[in-house]
N, C-alpha and C positions, 0 to 999 in steps of 0.2 A: 556229544554236544556241541563240539566244535564243526562238525561237519555239518549238523542241523542248522546250526548258525548261518555256515556259509551258504545253505541252499535257501535259507530264507533272504539274505542278502542278494543273492543272486538274481532272486525273482521282485526284488523290492522296486516298485515303482516310485518312491519316495526318498530323497536325499535331505537330511536335517538343514543341511548349511545352503539348500536351494529351496527356499519356502514356498516357490511357484510351483515346485513339483506335487506340494500336497495341495495346492488350489485347484490346480487342473490335472484332475485324475484321469489317466485312461480306462477304457472299460474291463472288466473282470470276467475271466471265463468267456469271452468272447466266442470262441471256439466251440463251445457247448451249446450256443444259441444259434451259430449260424455257420453252415458247412464253408470251410476253407474261407474265413474272412478277410485274410490277407492277401487272395488271390484277386486281382482286378477282373471284373465282368466286362465285356464287350459288347454284349446286347441287353442286358438288364441290369437294374437299378435295385438290389437286396437290401434289406436290413433286417434285424433281430425279428421284426413282427411280420414282415414280408420276404420271406427266403427264395422266392421265387420272382421277386420284382411286383411290378405293377399288375394285376389279375385284369386280363383281357386288353393288355396294350399291345400294339402291332409294331415290334421294332423295326419291320422292314429290312431287317440285315445291315441295319445303321449302327453305328458306335453309338454308346449312351449320350457322348457329345454331340453327335449329330443330330440325334432325336431331339437334343434339348434346343437345338438352333431351327430344326424344320419346320417348326409350326408358323416361322415368317417367310417361308418359302410357298406364298400363294399358289403360284401355278405349279408348283412339284416339278420344276425344270432342273434341280439342284444348285440355283444360284440366287441370293437373295440381294436384290435391289433395295436401294433407300426409301423409294415409294412402298415397297413390302414391307418393310421394316415399321414405317409410319403407321400405315395402315393395319398391321398386326397389332401393335400397341394400342391403337384408337379401339380394335375390336376387344381390348381388355378393359376397355372403359378408362384409360389413361387419358387426361386432358392434352388438348392440342399443344401447348408449349413443352409439355413434359415429352409427348411423342417426337416433336422436332427436335429437341435437344439430344433426347436418346438417339435417333437417329442419325444425327450429325457425330456424334461421340463415337458410336459404334463403327460405323461405316470408314470414318477416317481412321480410326484405329486398327480396324481389324481388315480391312480390304485387302490392302497390298501383300500381307503374308500368306493370305490364302489363293492368290493368283495362280495359275499353272504357267505363267511366264513372268520374266522379269521386267515386262514393260508395265507401268501403271495404267489403270483404266480411268478415265473421267467421270464414267458412272458409278464408281465405288462398289463394284459388285462383291459380295462375299461367296466363296465356293464352299459349299458344305462339305465335299469330298476331302478338302484340305483344312477342314476348322481345326484341326489339332493343333496347326502351326499358330493359331491366334491365340492358344493358351498363356495367362500373364501368370506373373509373379504375384505373392503375397495373397495366394489364395488357400484354401482348405487343402488341396491336395486330392480331394475326392475325384477329380478327373485326373489319370495320369498323361504321360504327354503324348500318348496315342489315342487320347478320347476315351478310354476306357472308365468304367465306375469303380472306386476302391471303398467296399463296404466298410472297411476297418478305418480308414480315415473319416469318412461320413460319421460312423458312431463317435469317433475322437470329437466331433463337433459339440455333440451333446453331452458326454462326459466329462468334458473339460469346461463347458461354459453355461450350461443348463442348472443353474444353481436352484432356481426358484421352484421349477417345475422340471422333472428328468426328461420329458418329452416336448418340451417347450422352450422357445428362446423370447425373452423380452427386447425391448428395442436396447435398452442399456447393457444387454448380455451380446447382442448382436455387435454393438460396437466395439465393446471390450473384445470379442473374437476377431474383429477386423484390423483392431489396433494389435493385438498379439500376432496374427499372421504376417503383419509387416514385414518386409525384408529391407533391410538398410538401403537408402537410395532409390528404391524402387517406386519412382513418383506414380508412373503409371500403372503399376499393380496396385497403389494404394487406391488413387482414384478408381479405378474399374471394380475392385472389390466394395469399397463403398456405395458405388453407384448400382450395382448388381444385387447388394444385400437390399437397399433402401429401396428399390423398385419390387423387389420380392416382398419386402415386409408391407409394403402399401398396398400391395395386390393380394395377399393371401393372410393376414392378420386377422384374428379372431375378436370377437366384439369387446373381449377384455384386453386386448391389445397384444396379443402374443403370437409368435409363428410357431406352428406346430411342426412336429418331427415330419409327419407324413406330408405337408405342404411342402416341405423343403425337399424332400424326396422325390416327390412329384415333380418339382421343377428341375431337377436334375435331369429326368429322363422325358422334359417336355409335358407329360400329362397333364400337369397343372394347367398350362396355357389352354389349353383345350376346354378343360372344365370351366375356367374364368369366361373364356368367350362366349360358351353357351349359357353362361349364369348370366352375363351381361346383357347378351341380346336376349333373353327371356324377361330381364326387369326392364330392358328398354320398350320392348313389346308391350309390357303392361301399362307401362306409363305414357304410351304415343297413344 
């Protein structure tokens, strides 16, 4: 009996004196739904419903983080310049003011850490090869420090914070998630996380105001941007 109790305690995910552990539950039996869920993937972004990642998506031997940003590399030279970021956001249907603000924030914040030299560039380019250097704190941990995709951490987003629906996030749940992931005194990380999830919510929320798990997963591997750009182009063509 004592051995059974000790075994149960060893596997417990809830501590009575830490109520937050009961509120934010990790996924159960994840390894039965997804092979090696704790092994970060370099090329694909799998989850329990898509164990081989996004069907038909070309990774081009780039890391998942590189795939995430490559949509904005319009001429595919491996470097993202501010004007490419602006045009990329515009192709998604984002208004001009938001495009400009996103462009300024992203390139001022990320450019220098991705440069191949120690000398800053007045053009504020972002080098995709070094995008892993621009990973910020106070995030979900779904990207590791090398830009790989961590399936277990992705699943934690929904098991911990998707309380209304298991595969959707409301705006309130997104806010609570970004607050919960905030690291003390990480002011840049706080702002970056709120900006990224805010833009994603505006871009991909459904008619009921929820952000689906599939939309979030496809954002991580960049496929969502391609889809939204095609959708916006088709809508603009119909209204022209």
